[in-house]
C-alpha positions as CSV (number, residue, x, y, z in Angstrom):
1,M,169.4,284.6,67.7
2,Q,169.4,288.1,66.2
3,D,165.6,288.3,66.0
4,S,165.1,287.3,69.7
5,L,167.9,289.7,70.8
6,L,166.2,292.5,68.8
7,L,162.8,291.7,70.3
8,A,164.1,291.5,73.9
9,S,166.0,294.8,73.5
10,G,162.9,296.4,72.0
11,M,160.7,295.3,74.9
12,I,163.2,296.6,77.4
13,I,163.4,300.0,75.7
14,A,159.6,300.1,75.5
15,L,159.3,299.3,79.2
16,V,161.9,301.9,80.2
17,I,160.1,304.5,78.2
18,L,156.4,303.5,78.7
19,L,156.4,302.8,82.5
20,P,157.6,306.3,83.6
21,L,155.4,307.9,81.0
22,L,152.3,306.0,82.3
23,F,153.2,306.9,85.9
24,H,153.4,310.6,85.1
25,L,150.2,310.5,83.1
26,T,148.2,309.0,85.9
27,R,149.7,311.5,88.3
28,Y,148.6,314.5,86.2
29,L,145.4,313.1,84.7
30,G,144.0,311.2,87.7
31,V,141.6,312.4,90.3
32,R,143.3,313.5,93.5
33,S,141.5,313.3,96.9
34,D,143.9,314.2,99.6
35,N,142.6,314.5,103.2
36,V,143.9,314.0,106.7
37,R,142.4,310.6,107.2
38,K,143.8,309.2,103.9
39,N,147.3,310.5,104.5
40,E,147.5,309.1,108.1
41,P,150.1,306.4,108.5
42,V,148.7,303.0,109.4
43,E,151.0,300.1,110.1
44,G,149.4,296.7,110.7
45,G,146.2,298.1,112.1
46,I,147.8,300.4,114.6
47,R,146.7,304.0,114.1
48,N,149.2,305.9,116.2
49,T,152.7,304.8,115.0
50,H,154.5,307.7,116.7
51,R,154.8,306.5,120.3
52,D,157.4,306.0,122.9
53,A,159.5,302.9,122.4
54,F,158.7,301.7,125.9
55,D,154.9,301.7,125.6
56,A,153.0,298.4,125.8
57,F,152.6,296.7,122.4
58,N,150.1,294.0,121.6
59,T,151.9,290.7,121.3
60,K,149.2,289.1,119.1
61,F,151.0,290.6,116.0
62,F,154.1,288.6,116.9
63,L,152.1,285.4,117.7
64,V,150.3,285.6,114.3
65,G,153.7,286.1,112.6
66,I,155.2,283.1,114.3
67,I,152.1,280.9,113.5
68,F,152.4,282.0,109.9
69,L,156.1,280.9,109.8
70,I,155.3,277.5,111.3
71,F,152.6,276.8,108.7
72,D,154.8,278.2,106.0
73,I,157.6,275.7,106.9
74,E,154.9,273.0,106.8
75,V,154.5,273.7,103.1
76,L,158.2,273.4,102.6
77,F,158.0,269.8,104.0
78,L,155.0,269.0,101.9
79,F,156.6,269.7,98.5
80,P,159.4,267.1,98.7
81,W,156.9,264.6,100.1
82,A,154.5,265.1,97.2
83,I,157.3,264.7,94.7
84,N,158.6,261.5,96.2
85,L,155.2,260.0,97.1
86,R,155.6,256.9,94.9
87,E,159.0,256.0,96.2
88,L,158.0,256.4,99.9
89,G,155.0,254.1,99.6
90,L,152.6,253.4,102.5
91,F,155.2,254.4,105.1
92,G,155.6,257.8,103.6
93,I,151.9,258.4,103.5
94,M,151.4,257.4,107.1
95,E,154.3,259.5,108.2
96,M,152.9,262.6,106.4
97,F,149.5,262.0,107.9
98,L,151.1,261.9,111.3
99,F,153.0,265.2,110.5
100,L,149.8,266.9,109.3
101,G,147.9,265.6,112.3
102,L,150.4,267.1,114.7
103,L,150.2,270.4,112.8
104,I,146.4,270.4,112.7
105,G,146.4,269.6,116.4
106,G,148.7,272.6,117.0
107,L,146.3,274.8,114.9
108,I,143.3,273.6,117.0
109,Y,145.3,274.4,120.2
110,V,146.2,277.9,118.9
111,Y,142.6,278.6,117.9
112,R,141.2,277.4,121.2
113,S,143.7,279.4,123.2
114,G,142.4,282.6,121.6
115,V,145.6,283.7,119.8
116,L,143.7,284.2,116.5
117,K,140.9,286.3,118.0
118,W,141.5,290.1,117.7
119,T,138.7,291.2,120.1
C-alpha cells in the first residue's frame, strides 16, 4: 500500500512540475509564425464570425448535428443488443436488422435529399 501511494504521489508531483515546464519551454524555444490569416477566428468553416445576430445562417450545420445525434443514439442501442445477443436469439437478430434497416433507409434518404452536400 505504501509503495503504490508513494508511486502515485510521485507521478502527480512530476506531472504538476513537468507539464507547466514543458509548456513554457515550447513557448520560448519554438518557432513563432504569427500572421493575420493564422490568427483569424474560424468557427465551423465560417470565416466572418462577427456578424449581426439577425443575418441568415446556413441551416446545414444544424442538420448535420441532428443527423450525428441520431446515429450516435443508434450506437447506444447497439451496445446492449450486442451484449444480450445470445439470450435474444433469432428474434433479437431480426429485430436489430429491422432497426438497422430503418436507420440505413434514413441515411439513404438524407443523402439523396442533399443535406450532406456542402456545395
